[in-house]
Residue frames as a rotation matrix with the C-alpha (Angstrom) as fourth column:
MET 1
-0.385 0.919 -0.085 23.69
-0.898 -0.352 0.263 15.39
0.212 0.177 0.961 -17.76
SER 2
-0.681 0.223 0.698 21.36
-0.285 0.796 -0.533 12.80
-0.675 -0.562 -0.478 -16.27
ALA 3
-0.921 0.377 -0.103 19.17
0.071 0.421 0.904 10.53
0.384 0.825 -0.415 -18.35
GLN 4
-0.196 0.875 -0.443 16.39
0.960 0.263 0.094 10.95
0.199 -0.407 -0.891 -15.80
PRO 5
0.045 0.264 0.964 14.55
0.188 -0.950 0.251 14.26
0.981 0.170 -0.092 -15.52
ASP 6
-0.862 -0.453 0.228 15.02
-0.077 -0.327 -0.942 16.20
0.501 -0.829 0.247 -12.29
HIS 7
-0.373 0.803 0.464 11.30
-0.916 -0.399 -0.046 16.22
0.148 -0.442 0.884 -11.53
ALA 8
0.162 0.432 -0.887 10.84
-0.322 0.873 0.366 12.44
0.933 0.227 0.281 -11.70
PRO 9
0.659 0.100 0.746 10.28
-0.752 0.095 0.652 10.79
-0.005 -0.990 0.138 -8.31
VAL 10
-0.479 -0.865 -0.153 13.02
-0.828 0.502 -0.249 8.49
0.292 0.007 -0.956 -7.14
PRO 11
0.355 0.636 -0.685 11.79
-0.344 0.770 0.537 4.89
0.869 0.045 0.493 -7.00
PRO 12
0.817 -0.015 0.576 11.99
-0.566 0.172 0.806 3.06
-0.111 -0.985 0.132 -3.69
ALA 13
-0.261 -0.965 -0.023 15.27
-0.965 0.261 -0.008 1.36
0.013 0.020 -1.000 -2.86
PRO 14
-0.200 0.157 -0.967 15.43
-0.363 0.905 0.222 -2.41
0.910 0.396 -0.124 -3.34
ALA 15
-0.841 -0.174 -0.512 15.46
0.367 0.513 -0.776 -2.87
0.398 -0.840 -0.368 0.42
ALA 16
-0.697 0.606 0.383 12.28
-0.676 -0.733 -0.070 -0.80
0.238 -0.307 0.921 0.87
ALA 17
0.229 0.828 -0.513 10.04
-0.500 0.552 0.668 -3.88
0.835 0.104 0.540 0.72
ALA 18
-0.125 -0.357 -0.926 12.07
0.571 0.737 -0.362 -5.68
0.811 -0.574 0.111 3.38
GLN 19
-0.974 -0.222 0.053 12.01
0.102 -0.632 -0.768 -2.61
0.204 -0.743 0.638 5.64
LEU 20
-0.389 0.909 0.147 8.29
-0.814 -0.414 0.407 -2.22
0.432 0.038 0.901 5.08
LEU 21
0.239 0.448 -0.862 7.64
-0.052 0.892 0.449 -5.86
0.970 -0.063 0.236 5.89
ALA 22
-0.592 -0.513 -0.621 9.59
0.611 0.217 -0.761 -5.48
0.526 -0.830 0.185 9.14
GLN 23
-0.919 0.306 0.248 7.45
-0.385 -0.830 -0.404 -2.46
0.082 -0.467 0.881 10.07
LEU 24
-0.036 0.956 -0.293 4.27
-0.713 0.181 0.677 -4.35
0.700 0.233 0.675 9.21
ARG 25
-0.034 -0.052 -0.998 5.34
0.372 0.926 -0.061 -7.25
0.928 -0.374 -0.012 11.42
GLU 26
-0.867 -0.343 -0.361 5.72
0.462 -0.284 -0.840 -4.81
0.185 -0.896 0.404 14.35
SER 27
-0.677 0.652 0.341 2.31
-0.554 -0.757 0.346 -3.18
0.484 0.045 0.874 13.81
SER 28
-0.580 0.558 0.594 -0.80
-0.531 0.294 -0.795 -4.03
-0.618 -0.776 0.126 15.79
ARG 29
0.531 0.817 -0.225 -2.43
-0.675 0.248 -0.694 -5.29
-0.511 0.521 0.684 12.59
ALA 30
-0.448 -0.865 -0.226 0.39
-0.840 0.321 0.438 -7.67
-0.306 0.386 -0.870 11.68
SER 31
-0.503 0.251 0.827 -1.84
0.038 0.962 -0.269 -10.74
-0.864 -0.103 -0.493 11.65
THR 32
0.545 0.755 0.364 -3.85
0.456 0.097 -0.885 -9.40
-0.703 0.648 -0.292 8.72
TRP 33
0.769 -0.218 -0.601 -1.46
-0.495 -0.798 -0.344 -6.96
-0.405 0.562 -0.722 7.07
VAL 34
-0.268 -0.956 0.122 1.59
-0.634 0.270 0.725 -9.22
-0.726 0.117 -0.678 6.68
PRO 35
-0.332 0.159 0.930 -0.24
0.505 0.862 0.033 -11.93
-0.796 0.481 -0.366 4.67
ALA 36
0.752 0.658 0.046 -1.97
0.418 -0.421 -0.805 -9.25
-0.510 0.624 -0.592 2.58
PHE 37
0.488 -0.665 -0.565 1.33
-0.700 -0.685 0.201 -7.51
-0.521 0.298 -0.800 1.84
GLU 38
-0.480 -0.720 0.501 3.01
-0.292 0.670 0.683 -10.80
-0.827 0.181 -0.532 0.96
GLN 39
0.088 0.608 0.789 0.16
0.706 0.521 -0.480 -11.63
-0.703 0.599 -0.383 -1.42
ASP 40
0.921 0.233 -0.313 0.34
0.001 -0.802 -0.597 -8.20
-0.390 0.549 -0.739 -3.07
TRP 41
0.159 -0.959 -0.236 4.13
-0.733 -0.274 0.623 -8.45
-0.662 0.074 -0.746 -3.27
ALA 42
-0.433 -0.292 0.853 4.03
0.188 0.896 0.402 -11.89
-0.882 0.335 -0.333 -4.91
ARG 43
0.505 0.706 0.497 1.47
0.691 0.014 -0.723 -10.68
-0.517 0.708 -0.481 -7.44
ALA 44
0.833 -0.241 -0.497 3.57
-0.370 -0.912 -0.178 -7.58
-0.411 0.332 -0.849 -8.20
LEU 45
-0.220 -0.961 0.169 6.69
-0.505 0.260 0.823 -9.68
-0.835 0.096 -0.542 -8.72
GLU 46
-0.232 0.220 0.948 4.83
0.620 0.784 -0.031 -11.93
-0.750 0.580 -0.318 -11.12
ASP 47
0.831 0.556 0.028 3.43
0.405 -0.570 -0.715 -8.91
-0.382 0.605 -0.698 -13.00
SER 48
0.498 -0.727 -0.473 6.93
-0.622 -0.679 0.390 -7.43
-0.605 0.099 -0.790 -13.19
ARG 49
-0.397 -0.653 0.645 8.32
-0.022 0.709 0.705 -10.64
-0.918 0.265 -0.296 -14.64
HIS 50
0.063 0.526 0.848 5.72
0.857 0.408 -0.316 -10.62
-0.512 0.746 -0.425 -17.39
SER 51
0.907 0.410 0.101 5.85
0.407 -0.786 -0.466 -6.91
-0.112 0.463 -0.879 -18.15
TYR 52
0.011 -0.988 0.156 9.61
0.940 -0.043 -0.339 -6.33
0.341 0.150 0.928 -17.70
SER 53
-0.014 0.062 0.998 8.68
-0.101 -0.993 0.060 -3.32
0.995 -0.100 0.020 -15.59
LEU 54
-0.742 -0.304 -0.597 9.30
0.543 0.250 -0.802 -2.59
0.393 -0.919 -0.020 -11.93
SER 55
-0.614 0.552 0.564 6.26
-0.475 -0.829 0.295 -0.34
0.631 -0.087 0.771 -11.68
PRO 56
0.412 0.830 -0.377 4.03
-0.105 0.454 0.885 -2.98
0.905 -0.325 0.274 -10.04
VAL 57
0.030 -0.503 -0.864 6.65
0.871 0.437 -0.225 -3.58
0.490 -0.746 0.451 -7.35
HIS 58
-0.901 -0.397 0.173 7.07
0.296 -0.856 -0.424 0.13
0.317 -0.331 0.889 -6.69
ASP 59
-0.264 0.895 0.360 3.30
-0.448 -0.445 0.776 0.62
0.854 0.044 0.518 -6.58
VAL 60
0.461 0.407 -0.788 2.93
0.419 0.683 0.598 -2.06
0.782 -0.606 0.145 -3.90
VAL 61
-0.410 -0.692 -0.594 5.66
0.879 -0.127 -0.459 -0.48
0.242 -0.710 0.661 -1.77
ARG 62
-0.896 0.072 0.438 4.13
-0.082 -0.997 -0.003 3.00
0.437 -0.039 0.899 -2.08
THR 63
0.050 0.998 -0.027 0.62
-0.275 0.040 0.961 1.76
0.960 -0.041 0.277 -1.35
TRP 64
0.454 0.110 -0.884 1.66
0.660 0.625 0.417 -0.11
0.598 -0.773 0.211 1.78
GLN 65
-0.709 -0.680 -0.187 3.84
0.656 -0.540 -0.527 2.75
0.257 -0.497 0.829 2.98
SER 66
-0.622 0.567 0.540 0.76
-0.383 -0.822 0.421 4.97
0.683 0.055 0.728 2.74
ARG 67
0.404 0.800 -0.443 -1.38
0.018 0.477 0.878 2.47
0.915 -0.363 0.178 4.63
LEU 68
0.047 -0.482 -0.875 1.18
0.916 0.371 -0.155 2.17
0.399 -0.794 0.459 7.37
ALA 69
-0.892 -0.403 0.206 1.55
0.323 -0.886 -0.334 5.94
0.317 -0.231 0.920 7.62
ALA 70
-0.372 0.841 0.393 -2.23
-0.501 -0.539 0.677 6.41
0.781 0.055 0.622 7.87
ALA 71
-0.132 0.343 -0.930 -2.73
0.479 0.843 0.243 3.68
0.868 -0.414 -0.276 10.48
PRO 72
-0.803 -0.166 -0.572 -2.23
0.596 -0.256 -0.761 5.93
-0.020 -0.952 0.305 13.55
ALA 73
-0.846 0.532 -0.041 -4.85
-0.533 -0.843 0.067 8.40
0.001 0.079 0.997 12.31
VAL 74
-0.176 0.797 -0.577 -7.32
-0.372 0.489 0.789 5.60
0.911 0.354 0.211 11.61
GLU 75
-0.330 -0.007 -0.944 -6.70
0.698 0.672 -0.249 4.02
0.636 -0.741 -0.217 15.01
ALA 76
-0.964 -0.018 -0.265 -7.19
0.196 -0.722 -0.663 7.41
-0.179 -0.692 0.700 16.72
PHE 77
-0.587 0.801 -0.117 -10.44
-0.693 -0.422 0.585 7.91
0.419 0.425 0.803 14.82
LEU 78
0.010 0.600 -0.800 -11.74
0.013 0.800 0.600 4.53
1.000 -0.016 0.001 15.92
ALA 79
-0.554 -0.308 -0.773 -10.46
0.729 0.269 -0.630 4.93
0.402 -0.912 0.075 19.50
ASP 80
-0.979 0.196 0.062 -12.33
-0.205 -0.904 -0.374 8.22
-0.018 -0.379 0.925 19.89
GLY 81
-0.518 0.825 0.226 -15.55
0.482 0.500 -0.720 6.35
-0.707 -0.264 -0.657 19.30
CYS 82
-0.619 0.276 -0.735 -16.33
-0.622 -0.744 0.244 8.29
-0.479 0.609 0.632 16.16
ASP 83
0.130 0.787 0.603 -19.46
0.057 0.601 -0.797 7.03
-0.990 0.139 0.033 14.49
ASP 84
-0.761 -0.417 -0.496 -18.83
-0.474 -0.164 0.865 5.96
-0.443 0.894 -0.073 10.94
SER 85
-0.493 0.641 0.588 -22.24
0.518 0.760 -0.394 4.35
-0.699 0.110 -0.707 10.44
ASP 86
0.475 0.699 -0.534 -23.40
-0.011 -0.602 -0.798 7.24
-0.880 0.385 -0.279 8.26
GLY 87
-0.580 -0.793 -0.186 -20.99
-0.264 -0.032 0.964 6.20
-0.770 0.608 -0.191 5.50
VAL 88
0.449 0.664 -0.598 -22.08
-0.789 -0.018 -0.614 5.67
-0.418 0.748 0.516 1.94
ASP 89
0.456 -0.236 0.858 -21.65
0.270 0.955 0.119 2.35
-0.848 0.177 0.500 0.22
LEU 90
-0.474 -0.756 -0.451 -18.98
-0.261 -0.368 0.892 2.61
-0.841 0.541 -0.022 -2.47
ALA 91
-0.689 0.289 0.665 -21.20
0.683 0.566 0.461 0.71
-0.243 0.772 -0.587 -4.91
ASP 92
0.431 0.885 -0.176 -23.79
0.789 -0.464 -0.403 3.50
-0.438 0.035 -0.898 -4.56
VAL 93
0.313 -0.407 -0.858 -21.16
-0.204 -0.911 0.358 6.09
-0.928 0.063 -0.368 -5.46
LEU 94
-0.642 -0.730 -0.234 -19.48
-0.421 0.081 0.904 4.25
-0.641 0.679 -0.359 -8.33
GLY 95
0.233 0.790 -0.568 -22.51
-0.967 0.125 -0.223 2.44
-0.105 0.601 0.793 -9.69
PRO 96
0.834 0.145 0.532 -22.72
-0.172 0.985 0.000 -1.20
-0.524 -0.091 0.847 -10.74
ARG 97
-0.244 -0.969 -0.033 -19.56
-0.496 0.096 0.863 -2.90
-0.833 0.227 -0.505 -11.91
PRO 98
0.185 0.310 -0.933 -19.48
-0.981 0.109 -0.158 -4.15
0.053 0.945 0.324 -15.48
């Protein structure tokens, strides 16, 4: 019998961050994404040290994997000349921040 329930998601492998960083370096947005990922990663490592939890590290990997996976769709949207000027400001939706 396993100590972990069958329905729990498997956390990313320890090498996932290194693989992700390699993919980010190959992307067309490497100049902005690599420093942002490294900053998020450093912050997550520091949070993990203080909280004794790997959740912040796993969250960073999952978030950046999602961004990288969505990049082709975003680039296609922008390349098609789609007009996004009718967007709504997020502050108008969420209201003022406390």
